RORODREN-798837 format. One record per residue (C-alpha): x, y, z. Coordinates in pm, whole numbers, plus 50000, padded with zeros to 5 digits. Each point is the difference from the previous one (the first is absolute). Example, Ala and Ser with C-alpha at 12.3 -4.5 7.8 and 13.67 -1.06 7.14 Angstrom:
RORODREN-798837
51230:49550:50780
50137:50344:49934
//
This chain:
RORODREN-798837
11810:78402:58130
49726:50013:49735
49642:49959:50123
49803:50092:49683
50094:49946:49638
49841:50085:49663
50150:49822:49700
49896:50124:49655
49640:50060:50115
49735:50126:49758
49631:50060:50066
49716:50122:49780
49622:50014:49986
49746:49945:49722
50009:49790:49684
50114:50045:49642
49999:50358:49871
49853:50113:50335
50290:49859:50201
50196:50249:50211
50346:49895:50115
50047:50172:50336
50335:49858:50118
50278:49891:49765
50312:49801:50087
50023:50101:50367
50314:49890:50185
50019:50097:50365
50185:49878:50308
49899:50119:50351
50231:49936:50294
49870:49895:50342
49940:50306:50221
50018:50242:49706
49759:50291:49949
49929:50045:49628
49782:50270:49843
49856:49947:49650
49910:50328:49828
49794:50056:49689
49718:50185:49829
49641:49876:50017
49947:49716:49756
50362:49880:49995
49916:49673:50181
50107:50080:50358
49696:49832:50159
50026:49703:49762
50358:49952:50117
49882:50012:50363
49719:49752:49929
50256:49755:49860
50203:50026:50322
49686:49959:50213
49891:49697:49796
49678:50165:49883
50115:49967:49638
50226:49745:49830
50253:50088:49727
49937:49915:49635
50372:49941:49953
50295:49962:50236
49995:49927:50371
49949:50180:50331
50156:49823:50299
49994:50068:50375
50293:49845:50188
50064:49778:49699
49644:49862:49967
49756:50112:49727
49720:50233:50115
49672:49829:49909
49756:50196:50217
49964:50229:50303
50179:49911:50322
50031:50146:50353
50374:50042:49950
49919:50287:49761
49786:50266:50172
49824:50238:49759
49874:50354:50067
49783:50142:49720
49936:50361:49898
49639:49961:50121
49947:49902:50360
49793:49678:49955
49893:49988:50366
49698:49815:50138
49767:50294:50080
49806:49814:50271
50316:49913:50198
50199:50227:50229
50369:50080:49949
50084:49716:50238
49755:49769:49824
50150:50065:49656
50351:49928:50126
49867:49700:50193
49900:49838:49669
50364:49995:49894
50121:49874:50339
49743:49716:49989
50106:49900:49649
50365:49960:50094
49971:49902:50368
49670:49805:50023
50086:49821:50329
50088:50303:50213
49829:50039:50336
49774:50300:50060
50260:50205:50190
50281:49922:49755
49775:50087:49706
49907:50335:50156
50365:50073:50078
50092:49949:49633
49714:50224:49882
50104:50269:50249
50362:49973:49885
49919:50064:49633
49740:50269:50076
50260:50178:50211
50264:49961:49730
49803:50230:49769
49898:50242:50276
49631:49907:50026
49975:49871:50359
49753:50279:50075
49774:49885:49713
49991:49621:50053
49622:49998:50055
49911:50229:49707
49855:49876:49671
50142:50108:49659
49720:50253:49943
50123:50189:50308
50359:50023:49871
50175:50246:49768
50158:49875:49676
50345:49997:50158
49878:49802:50301
49830:49742:49776
50321:49951:49806
50185:49954:50331
49757:49716:50080
50080:49842:49661
50373:50017:50075
49947:49853:50349
49787:49718:49857
50271:49913:49749
50265:50005:50275
49783:49779:50223
50035:49723:49741
50368:50005:50101
50109:49999:49632
50357:49955:49888
49935:50258:49729
49779:50311:50014
49841:50106:49671
49875:50361:49984
49795:50078:49688
49976:50384:49997
49873:49997:50360
50034:50377:50044
49871:50140:49672
49643:50064:50119
50117:50208:50298
50063:50371:50040
50363:50118:49998
50046:50030:50378
49833:49665:50083
50198:49837:49720
50329:50129:50139
49916:49891:50356
49895:49648:49895
50310:49963:49779
50212:50084:50305
49813:49736:50205
50053:49736:49730
50370:50085:50001
50017:49969:50380
49830:49656:49984
50236:49883:49726
50308:50117:50190
49877:49814:50311
49920:49666:49833
50214:50024:49683
49741:49804:49801
50051:49992:49627
49781:50278:49862
49885:50083:49647
49824:50333:49949
49810:50093:49685
49985:50379:49977
49981:50293:49761
50169:50242:50242
50373:50055:49949
50058:50161:50342
49823:49713:50174
50213:49746:49813
50326:50176:50088
49906:50040:50368
49899:49636:50047
50194:49777:49762
50342:49838:49965
49942:49975:49624
49762:50173:49759
49901:49814:49684
49810:50201:49737
49744:49809:49794
50004:50116:49637
49682:50066:49797
50079:49695:49780
49979:49767:50302
50375:49952:50048
50208:50088:50306
50265:50273:49987
50336:49960:50171
49966:50022:50381
50105:50321:50175
50180:49944:50331
49893:50244:50274
50332:50070:50166
49868:50215:50286
50082:49886:50356
49715:49887:50223
49810:50123:50195
49884:50256:49743
49840:50319:50123
49734:50141:49767
50084:50363:50084
50376:49950:49968
49958:49855:49649
49939:50348:49861
50365:50089:50077
50152:49663:49904
50209:50014:49682
49956:49627:49929
49621:50032:50037
49991:50294:49761
50207:49820:49738
49797:49678:50029
49678:50198:49976
50120:50179:49688
50131:49680:49835
49689:49788:50067
49765:50285:49903
50189:50062:49677
49986:49632:49908
49627:49970:50069
49923:50322:49814
50205:49887:49699
49843:49655:49970
49650:50077:50122
49907:50346:49878
50019:50012:49624
49936:50325:49815
49625:49979:49944
49942:50361:49900
49985:50065:49629
50017:50333:49813
49743:49964:49722
49728:50246:50108
50000:50376:50052
49780:50194:50237
49751:50225:49816
49975:50369:50092
49659:49998:50168
49887:50208:50296
49823:49845:50301
49698:50189:50134
50166:50075:50333
50295:50179:49841
50012:50376:50052
49812:50185:49721
50222:50191:49754
49891:50346:50125
50070:49906:50362
50330:49835:49908
50116:50321:49831
49907:50207:50305
50185:49752:50224
50323:49981:49799
50286:49967:50242
49742:49940:50273
49951:49702:50230
50305:49779:49997
50101:50015:50365
49740:49889:50256
49799:49845:49717
49854:49756:50254
49962:50110:50362
49882:49818:50310
49920:50267:50262
49950:49901:50365
49820:49687:49882
49804:49799:50260
49792:49685:49978
49771:49937:50297
49760:49706:50033
49712:49989:50251
50013:49700:50236
49787:49891:50299
50281:50126:50225
50020:50336:49827
50184:50150:49700
50307:49807:49878
50262:50209:49819
50174:49771:49750
50201:50267:49814
50096:50330:50165
50163:50315:49859
50125:49836:49680
50170:50294:49827
50181:49960:49666
50076:50204:49688
50067:49814:49675
50137:50161:49684
49862:49927:49655
50157:49685:49854
50135:49883:50334
49976:49635:50107
49932:49947:50372
50021:49667:50186
49794:49974:50318
50128:49730:50239
49929:49883:50355
49882:49701:50199
49653:49847:49962
49733:50223:50153
50194:50325:49963
49740:50158:49771
50190:49987:49667
49703:49871:49803
49766:50236:50187
50201:50299:49873
49997:49854:49648
49626:49937:49992
49936:50355:50123
50218:50129:49713
49799:49782:49761
49675:50151:50128
49880:49657:50114
50017:50080:50372
49867:50331:50141
50248:50235:50170
49924:50064:50369
50215:50314:50041
50244:50185:49780
50013:49994:49620
50160:49843:49694
50055:50227:49697
50103:49883:49654
50096:50247:49728
49842:50284:50199
49666:49825:50068
49870:49824:50311
49962:49623:49968
49633:49914:50036
49872:49658:49893
50145:49756:49750
50106:50122:49656
50192:49849:49704
50261:50275:50046
50114:49788:50297
50065:49644:49881
50037:49726:50261
50178:49664:49970
49899:49776:50290
50169:49689:50141
49728:49797:49830
49962:50102:49632
49615:50008:50008
49952:49906:49635
49675:49884:49844
50082:49628:49957
49780:49953:49692
50169:50285:49808
50331:49992:49814
50302:50211:50093
49907:50253:49729
49637:50016:50111
50097:50056:50364
50226:50292:49906
49742:50138:49755
49741:50062:50275
50203:50290:50136
50145:50118:49670
49658:50040:49835
49888:50217:50291
50311:50218:50017
50046:50059:49624
49644:50062:49876
50117:50229:49719
50260:49757:49862
49916:49773:49707
49948:49628:50056
50339:49931:49837
50177:50253:50223
49848:49848:50311
50103:49655:49879
50355:50129:49945
50015:50130:50359
49882:49662:50134
50245:49796:49793
50292:50236:50066
49982:49954:50377
49926:49627:49987
50310:49964:49785
50203:50211:50244
49916:49761:50286
50099:49693:49797
49657:49876:49889
50040:50049:49624
49912:49634:49940
49724:49975:50262
49777:50300:49927
49706:49780:49900
50041:49757:50291
49716:49988:50254
50091:50120:50349
49865:49676:50149
50277:49803:49825
50286:50229:50110
50252:49954:50279
50004:50254:50286
50307:50162:49847
49830:50042:49662
49687:50142:50164
50208:50258:50183
50165:50098:49670
49652:50073:49864
49927:50206:50312
50317:50207:49945
49922:50048:49630
49643:50106:50085
50125:50259:50250
50256:50157:49764
49754:49995:49707
49780:50247:50192
50280:50261:49975
49935:50084:50367
50129:50304:50181
50073:49775:50298
50085:49628:50006
49922:49825:50329
50141:49651:50061
49882:49804:50304
50251:49715:50050
49958:49917:49630
50236:49701:50010
49916:49873:50351
49823:49684:49876
50286:49898:49769
50310:49792:50065
50327:50191:50040
50135:49934:49652
49678:50094:49819
49997:50310:50219
50349:50095:49875
49884:49965:49644
49692:50217:50045
50195:50264:50193
50221:50039:49695
49694:50006:49772
49850:50273:50219
50323:50202:49993
50027:49968:49622
49646:50126:49940
50024:50271:50267
50324:50132:49847
49803:50073:49680
49714:50184:50173
50161:50150:50316
49656:49996:50162
49992:50109:50364
49979:49677:50201
49953:49875:50356
50065:49632:50074
49912:49826:50326
50234:49708:50070
50144:49792:50284
50304:49898:49792
50312:50206:50078
50176:49921:49671
49686:50082:49800
49959:50331:50184
50357:50107:49919
50000:49876:49641
49682:50187:49904
50021:50323:50193
50146:50348:49992
49911:50017:50369
49914:49726:50251
49744:50120:50256
50000:49785:50315
49695:49985:50227
49993:49940:50373
49783:49725:50147
49627:50054:50041
49769:50109:50140
50078:50372:49964
50253:49913:49731
50185:50281:49828
50322:50061:49806
50302:49893:50203
50283:50046:49750
50056:50097:49636
50300:49886:49796
50100:50150:49665
50113:49729:49758
50261:50156:49774
50067:49692:49788
50029:50043:49623
49709:49927:49767
49905:49797:49805
50030:49739:50274
50037:49625:49979
50042:49762:50292
50338:49880:49877
50131:50356:49971
49873:50098:50345
50168:49704:50171
50331:50116:49855
49957:50366:50098
50217:50101:50301
49721:50202:50166
49723:49740:49968
50072:49825:50331
50024:50334:50182
49639:50076:49902
49902:49645:50090
50157:50037:50344
49805:50322:50067
49665:49839:49918
50076:49670:50176
50118:50189:50308
49674:50194:50017
49787:49686:49956
50196:49815:50269
49942:50289:50240
49624:49958:49951
50000:49618:49992
49742:49800:50200
49764:50298:50033
50250:50221:50184
49951:50376:49989
50365:50063:49924
50270:50171:50202
49933:50337:49845
49624:50022:49972
49847:50157:49697
49952:50353:50127
50306:50114:49804
50057:49828:49663
50364:49914:49940
50124:50099:49656
50295:49884:49798
49976:50304:49776
49919:50369:50014
49697:49954:49777
49684:50143:50154
49795:49705:50124
49783:50183:50245
//
């Protein structure tokens, strides 16, 4: 039986030549008790579609009906959970959920009211935190409160507008599992807006991609029996095929070829390159162990005594190798990276690059952070030029300009070089950050969760941009990430860290997948899921702060390559 229906719905914003049509000719039928996931890139109109269902927006054309009646505004029968938490900061967890209970059940007695609050707090696993205020909660706990508040309205339909996108990978997975448990208990109709393919497949009965032109693609039925186990999905043939099909479709419609081939890189020498006389003496020299981490420690003083965050981190990296560093939050990944960048002093041990100890920051080690750190009043070209002018002092102005424009073009910003950073999206800003790093011609490229602030689909796009530019330079690179697929796609080796404190290397996996790599090609490669299983298995062993079954005294290796 149909509970929600869109008939030829269109919606736009603005007037005249400034009008932007966001949704075009949407036809959609949702059955009662169904779980539907709507997937799409940022800017495709996913949230506008959700606002129409919630009654926060009205269509310009067509009709949206709930149980046969037109939706003309918000209603308690449609409970909405936003990406941001929207909690009352002065109220406790119980108080926030009490607001919803009072709105729907205003005549309840004191004991009955409290029983309902306790029921919904318990449903999302927060009974221990009923008296806490939002400021005392983690991001995942706050989003649990939002879900409980929506459920307390006793809605017939639950609307989830990217409720997990602001959370770290582990919290996101745990909360997705809780949402699935709640849905399977109550079988409420549920519509999830997401940009995560795995999340959509795990949760939904149907996946409906939203195209960049504001139209809906044909629905994809998720024919995987319930209950669905997240770990078992990695070995499920139907899951793998669905994942490949949906990914291919989204990549084809959403990631157009933005890189042009109109500029050539000039032959100019950065100041940190090896002088000609030294280069001649070193011919055939440092290739292996180009970058070495030797018995690396990071120790912080605390009132209770020294705290060892990273202990005995030992790794040898060859010239031109790409390393992914992965582990749970707090395992010291970024600490290792900032020590390699010279931004964080080394407590014990040493880091050597190209035969020299790392001491202090230097343009020879370029860093791309999670936040792009651009000067907002400067254009893309001007932001990249700051480093280029310093690194190529002997190059002509035209040569330096050619370097800047070459890399901005490589990252897909050929038409936006003169755009101010303040008017760019997060994805565009990160493209500038990548271009700026490569334009320095560094000996070592350090990437600290460079795509962590971006939605999944934009992240795919920039991973491929990064791979394309890296394949031209073969710069030695270390990337910190919490994303298993990203770690495998980018790396020659995935280095997995145990939980902190006293974090160290727990396992190293060689990734022998062919290059150049694209996401579509990897999903079709027979060995891809074997690598994925190795990394996922390690992360599950160290989940929830555990120290792992085989503590880190002896790193496990999937290859004979010298890691220690």
